[in-house]
N, C-alpha and C positions, 0 to 999 in steps of 0.2 A: 795295149789292151789291159784292162783291169782283170785280175784274177783273185779269187778268194780260196783259201785253203781252210777247211773246217772239219771237225769231227761231228758227225750227225748220228743220232740214234738209229740203229739198224732197222728197227720196226718201221719208222716213218720213211726212211730213205728207200727201203724196198717197196713200200706201198706207193710212194711218189713215183718211183721209176716204173713200176708195173702199170700205173695209170697214165703217166705222162712221159714215158721214156723216149718217145719219138719227137719230143719238143725240140725246137732248134736250140742250139747252144753247145757249149763245150763242157763235157764232164770227163773227169779222169779220176778213177779210183786209185788212191795212193796206197792205202792199207785198209784192211777190214778185219774185224773180229766178230764174235758172236753177238756183241752188244752195240757196236758202233762201226761206222764207215768213215774214213778220212778221205775227203774228196777235194779236188781242185776244180773250180768252175769259173766260167766267165760271168760278167755282170748280168746278162740276160737270164742265165740259169739261176743265179743267186736270187734275183727278183722273183722268178717263177716259183722256186721252192719256198721262199719266205712267204709269199702270198698264199700258197697252198697250206703251209704249216699254220699260218695265222687263221685261216678259215677253219681248219680242223680243231685247233686249240680253243676256238671260241664257240664250239658246239654246245648249246645250252641243254637241249633235250636229247639225250642219247641213252641207249640201253647198255647193259654190262658188256656186251660184245665190243663196244667202241672204246671202252676205258683205256686199254693198252695203247691204242692208236692216238687217242686224245692226249694222254700223258706224254707219249713220245713226241707228238707235235709240239707240245708246250716246251719240251726240252730242246727241240730243234729250233724253235723261234729264239730261245735264249742263246743258244750256241751261235746262230747266225748273226744276231744283233751284237754279240760280243766280238765278232771277228772283224778284221780290217782287210782292205784290199792291198794287193801289191801289183806293181806294174810288171808285165811280162817282158822279157828281153826282146 
C-alpha cells in the first residue's frame, strides 16, 4: 500500500477533517503543533485532501473571512505536491 507522510498547515487540515473526517481512508497524525500537522495517509486520502485543497486554493471571489483558509489551502497543495509516497511494509 502506498502511504504519504507530509506536514500540512493546521488551518486547512482541521477544516478538511471537520468537513470530511468520515471519508474512507487511512489517516494517522504523527505530530502536530499550533501551525502544522504531520500526517501519514493512504493514496485515497492523499487524493481527497489534494482535491479539496486545490478547490479552496482556486477560489476567485471570496471575502476576508476566507483569506486564511485559502492561503492555508495553497500551502497544503504545495506541500502535497512536493511529497512522495513510500510503500508500507
